[in-house]
C-alpha positions as CSV (number, residue, x, y, z in Angstrom):
1,M,35.1,211.3,206.8
2,Q,35.8,209.0,204.0
3,F,36.7,205.4,204.4
4,R,38.8,203.5,202.0
5,R,37.2,200.6,200.4
6,A,39.3,197.4,200.5
7,A,40.1,196.2,197.0
8,K,38.0,193.2,196.0
9,P,40.2,190.2,195.7
10,S,40.3,188.8,192.2
11,V,38.7,185.4,191.9
12,T,40.3,183.0,189.6
13,I,39.9,179.3,189.0
14,N,43.1,177.3,188.7
15,I,42.5,174.8,186.0
16,A,46.0,173.1,186.2
17,P,44.7,170.3,188.4
18,L,41.7,169.8,186.0
19,V,44.1,169.5,183.0
20,D,46.2,167.0,184.9
21,V,43.2,164.8,185.7
22,I,42.0,164.9,182.1
23,F,45.5,164.0,180.8
24,L,45.6,161.0,183.1
25,L,42.1,159.9,182.0
26,V,43.2,160.1,178.3
27,I,46.3,158.0,179.1
28,F,44.2,155.5,181.1
29,F,41.7,155.0,178.2
30,A,44.5,154.9,175.6
31,V,46.3,152.1,177.5
32,S,43.2,150.1,178.5
33,T,41.6,150.1,175.0
34,T,41.2,146.8,173.4
35,F,41.5,146.6,169.7
36,L,39.4,144.3,167.6
37,E,41.2,141.7,165.5
38,T,39.5,139.8,162.8
39,G,40.1,136.2,163.7
40,G,39.6,133.1,161.7
41,L,41.7,132.6,158.6
42,K,45.0,134.2,157.6
43,L,44.3,136.3,154.5
44,E,46.4,138.4,152.1
45,L,43.9,140.9,150.8
46,P,44.2,142.4,147.4
47,T,45.2,146.1,147.2
48,S,43.1,148.8,145.8
49,S,43.7,152.6,145.5
50,S,40.0,153.4,146.0
51,T,39.1,151.5,149.1
52,A,36.6,152.9,151.6
53,E,36.4,152.4,155.3
54,R,33.4,150.2,156.3
55,E,31.7,149.8,159.6
56,I,32.8,146.8,161.6
57,E,29.2,145.7,162.5
58,N,28.6,144.2,159.1
59,I,28.5,140.4,158.6
60,T,31.9,139.3,157.3
61,V,32.7,136.2,155.4
62,L,36.4,135.1,155.1
63,L,37.6,133.0,152.2
64,A,41.2,131.7,152.4
65,A,43.4,130.7,149.6
66,D,42.9,127.0,150.3
67,G,39.1,127.4,150.1
68,A,38.5,127.5,153.8
69,L,35.4,129.6,154.8
70,S,34.8,131.5,158.0
71,L,31.8,133.5,159.3
72,G,33.0,135.6,162.2
73,D,35.2,133.2,164.2
74,E,33.5,130.0,163.0
75,V,35.2,127.9,160.3
76,L,32.4,126.4,158.2
77,D,31.9,124.4,155.0
78,I,29.9,125.8,152.2
79,D,26.6,124.2,153.2
80,D,26.9,125.4,156.8
81,L,27.9,128.9,155.6
82,A,24.6,129.3,153.6
83,T,22.6,128.2,156.7
84,R,24.5,130.5,159.1
85,L,24.3,133.4,156.7
86,R,20.5,133.1,156.4
87,E,20.3,133.1,160.2
88,A,22.6,136.0,160.7
89,L,20.8,138.1,158.0
90,A,17.5,137.3,159.6
91,E,18.7,138.7,162.9
92,T,19.8,142.1,161.5
93,D,18.1,145.0,159.7
94,R,21.3,145.8,157.8
95,K,21.6,143.1,155.1
96,I,25.2,144.0,154.2
97,V,27.8,141.3,153.9
98,V,31.5,141.9,153.6
99,L,33.6,139.3,151.6
100,R,37.2,139.1,152.5
101,A,38.9,136.8,150.0
102,D,42.6,136.0,149.9
103,T,44.6,137.4,146.9
104,S,45.5,134.0,145.6
105,T,41.9,132.5,145.9
106,P,40.7,131.4,142.5
107,H,38.2,133.7,140.9
108,G,35.6,131.0,140.4
109,E,35.6,130.3,144.2
110,V,35.0,134.0,145.0
111,V,32.2,134.2,142.4
112,K,30.6,131.0,143.9
113,I,30.7,132.5,147.4
114,M,29.3,135.9,146.1
115,D,26.4,134.0,144.6
116,L,25.8,132.1,147.8
117,I,25.8,135.4,149.8
118,R,23.2,136.9,147.4
119,A,21.1,133.8,147.6
120,S,21.1,133.9,151.4
121,G,19.3,137.2,151.4
122,A,22.0,139.9,151.4
123,T,20.9,143.1,149.8
124,A,24.5,144.5,149.5
125,L,27.8,142.8,149.1
126,T,31.1,144.5,149.6
127,V,34.5,142.9,148.6
128,A,37.1,144.0,151.1
129,A,40.6,145.1,149.9
130,R,43.4,146.9,151.7
131,H,44.6,150.3,150.5
132,A,47.5,150.2,148.1
133,S,49.7,152.2,150.5
134,E,49.5,149.5,153.2
């Protein structure tokens, strides 16, 4: 006597609920993300067709058109800037400083701040510009 074997039920995993949960997580993180804004001084950066993206963790000096200086969120005068730059550079292994100068800032002021940055111990200096298409 032969017995019929029952067909094995096919085992499948329904991934539709998993896709729903992942989609909801993506929406949650997209909505709750905070974007970093560079505070301090209002600048109009010069344009360049060959700008490169830089990491945000570098020390950034802002130079406004009226000569106002800012390091991070602090508005400083030129003597305080030199002191704060030395302190900031002593705290980090990366001795890179980004200079963000307004388009209408006199060239002499920009060079003076570049010299001050170099004298403070920076090993690399980057002048920020926005891409020409912006």
